[in-house]
GUGURO-134104 format. One record per residue (C-alpha): residue number from 1; x, y, z. Coordinates in nm, 3 decimals. Layout:
! GUGURO-134104
NUM|X|Y|Z
...
//
This chain:
! GUGURO-134104
1|3.878|2.354|16.381
2|3.925|2.600|16.095
3|4.256|2.733|15.967
4|4.350|2.979|15.693
5|4.616|2.828|15.470
6|4.799|2.907|15.147
7|4.840|2.563|14.990
8|5.109|2.699|14.759
9|5.340|2.744|15.061
10|5.498|2.406|15.132
11|5.624|2.492|15.481
12|5.281|2.625|15.578
13|5.109|2.303|15.465
14|5.354|2.084|15.656
15|5.309|2.302|15.966
16|4.933|2.267|15.928
17|4.965|1.888|15.906
18|5.176|1.884|16.223
19|4.918|2.099|16.400
20|4.629|1.875|16.294
21|4.808|1.563|16.416
22|4.904|1.730|16.744
23|4.562|1.877|16.819
24|4.339|1.597|16.688
25|4.558|1.290|16.729
26|4.546|1.190|16.365
27|4.382|1.230|16.028
28|4.180|0.986|15.819
29|4.060|1.181|15.517
30|4.257|1.440|15.318
31|4.075|1.634|15.045
32|4.297|1.859|14.833
33|4.044|2.092|14.675
34|4.187|2.444|14.631
35|4.186|2.567|14.274
36|4.214|2.880|14.058
37|4.189|2.953|13.686
38|4.366|3.156|13.419
39|4.204|3.208|13.080
40|4.459|3.300|12.814
41|4.623|3.156|12.504
42|4.951|2.977|12.565
43|5.123|3.221|12.328
44|5.022|3.520|12.540
45|5.025|3.350|12.881
46|5.265|3.515|13.124
47|5.491|3.303|13.341
48|5.376|3.480|13.657
49|5.016|3.373|13.593
50|5.123|3.022|13.492
51|5.330|2.976|13.808
52|5.056|3.124|14.030
53|4.806|2.870|13.897
54|5.042|2.571|13.910
55|5.153|2.656|14.264
56|4.792|2.628|14.383
57|4.631|2.371|14.153
58|4.920|2.125|14.127
59|5.173|2.195|14.400
60|4.894|2.250|14.651
61|4.778|1.894|14.583
62|5.134|1.761|14.610
63|5.194|1.947|14.937
64|4.869|1.828|15.093
65|4.923|1.470|14.985
66|5.285|1.440|15.093
67|5.241|1.628|15.422
68|4.983|1.376|15.547
69|5.098|1.063|15.362
70|5.358|0.944|15.618
71|5.095|0.954|15.893
72|4.840|0.762|15.684
73|5.098|0.499|15.594
74|5.207|0.460|15.958
75|4.851|0.399|16.069
76|4.785|0.173|15.769
77|4.459|0.342|15.675
78|4.310|0.660|15.538
79|4.193|0.820|15.216
80|4.345|1.093|14.999
81|4.113|1.270|14.756
82|4.265|1.500|14.494
83|4.058|1.734|14.279
84|4.142|1.727|13.911
85|3.874|1.830|13.661
86|3.709|1.721|13.340
87|3.985|1.950|13.208
88|4.224|1.683|13.332
89|4.066|1.453|13.070
90|3.998|1.694|12.780
91|4.168|2.017|12.674
92|4.025|2.343|12.542
93|4.188|2.654|12.393
94|4.285|2.932|12.635
95|4.279|2.676|12.918
96|4.634|2.549|12.865
97|4.758|2.641|13.213
98|4.448|2.497|13.381
99|4.465|2.185|13.163
100|4.834|2.140|13.248
101|4.762|2.157|13.621
102|4.466|1.921|13.612
103|4.633|1.663|13.386
104|4.929|1.679|13.627
105|4.701|1.618|13.926
106|4.551|1.320|13.748
107|4.890|1.166|13.670
108|5.027|1.232|14.019
109|4.718|1.085|14.185
110|4.703|0.774|13.967
111|5.070|0.700|14.037
112|5.021|0.754|14.411
113|4.721|0.520|14.410
114|4.932|0.240|14.263
115|5.218|0.298|14.506
116|5.005|0.271|14.822
117|4.746|0.019|14.700
118|4.875|-0.257|14.927
119|4.946|-0.036|15.227
120|4.594|0.040|15.349
121|4.560|0.390|15.200
122|4.294|0.463|14.939
123|4.346|0.735|14.677
124|4.076|0.893|14.460
125|4.094|1.144|14.176
126|3.788|1.366|14.122
127|3.691|1.501|13.780
128|3.410|1.756|13.812
129|3.234|1.906|13.514
130|3.080|2.251|13.543
131|3.023|2.328|13.912
132|2.838|2.642|14.023
133|3.119|2.816|14.209
134|3.296|3.151|14.174
135|3.602|3.005|13.998
136|3.514|3.172|13.665
137|3.454|3.512|13.824
138|3.770|3.494|14.035
139|3.984|3.374|13.742
140|4.261|3.579|13.591
141|4.084|3.639|13.262
142|4.245|3.769|12.943
143|4.086|3.579|12.654
144|3.803|3.327|12.657
145|3.750|3.003|12.467
146|3.545|3.188|12.204
147|3.811|3.457|12.161
148|3.619|3.714|12.366
149|3.802|3.945|12.605
150|3.483|4.014|12.802
151|3.529|3.856|13.145
152|3.168|3.913|13.252
153|3.039|3.745|12.936
154|3.269|3.448|12.993
155|3.149|3.415|13.353
156|2.787|3.435|13.237
157|2.848|3.162|12.978
158|3.010|2.946|13.246
159|2.707|2.994|13.470
160|2.481|2.870|13.188
161|2.693|2.559|13.134
162|2.749|2.475|13.502
163|2.465|2.241|13.594
164|2.589|2.098|13.925
165|2.578|2.282|14.257
166|2.868|2.272|14.503
167|2.648|2.079|14.747
168|2.568|1.817|14.482
169|2.937|1.789|14.398
170|3.021|1.738|14.766
171|2.757|1.466|14.796
172|2.899|1.288|14.491
173|3.251|1.304|14.634
174|3.137|1.165|14.971
175|2.951|0.884|14.794
176|3.264|0.806|14.592
177|3.477|0.803|14.908
178|3.239|0.562|15.081
179|3.244|0.335|14.776
180|3.623|0.352|14.752
181|3.606|0.472|14.392
182|3.946|0.548|14.240
183|3.792|0.785|13.984
184|3.497|1.010|14.065
185|3.324|1.188|13.776
186|3.083|1.463|13.884
187|2.795|1.578|13.667
188|2.635|1.449|13.349
189|2.859|1.681|13.148
190|3.173|1.523|13.293
191|3.044|1.173|13.224
192|2.952|1.266|12.867
193|3.284|1.437|12.790
194|3.474|1.143|12.940
195|3.294|0.908|12.699
196|3.352|1.141|12.406
197|3.725|1.156|12.481
198|3.744|0.778|12.506
199|3.561|0.727|12.176
200|3.720|1.017|11.985
201|4.057|1.089|12.147
202|4.190|1.274|11.841
203|3.867|1.419|11.701
204|3.692|1.548|12.015
205|3.836|1.905|11.988
206|3.651|1.961|11.658
207|3.327|1.830|11.807
208|3.360|2.050|12.116
209|3.440|2.353|11.902
210|3.114|2.305|11.713
211|2.913|2.261|12.033
212|3.068|2.567|12.199
213|3.012|2.778|11.889
214|2.648|2.668|11.877
215|2.595|2.760|12.246
//
């Protein structure tokens, strides 16, 4: 069954969970995937845009997790999958709001995983790199990483960097679910940036700035 849902609305998510349990008798896999973007410096970022993004990217994950968690714990099984991003591992200028939401998802998910580890529920956090979706074109764009205010140029640059299709990302997530992986990195770019951050936690911004400038 398909349902339209605003994940930012807590009551709507809980009502959706009740409907799923009533109509289908239960749930085994919850994937919290909805996400939006805002591209702007923190100095110039408006609170309305910041709250809009956090309500979807972070609170949407919280709502989806908590609405179904009691059911999963009662049945003693199930899997929650929350979508963070490689931007939940590294940060870039003009992505402060997006970074904040994805770091928050990562922290929330890792804590939840530890809390339910012995209660039959598996929890995974997904960190995709560049995925070929419309997120860049549907973003609220004001200023890009390179300082440009050209939204079409920024979307074009994103398209060049995004190497993984949505179908490939879905396959990687399903494989990670089947393997019970707590942390699912998607794409060679995500795996590379994860290693760079581990090796150069303080110096990686300078390296990324050089790479982005070169591209």
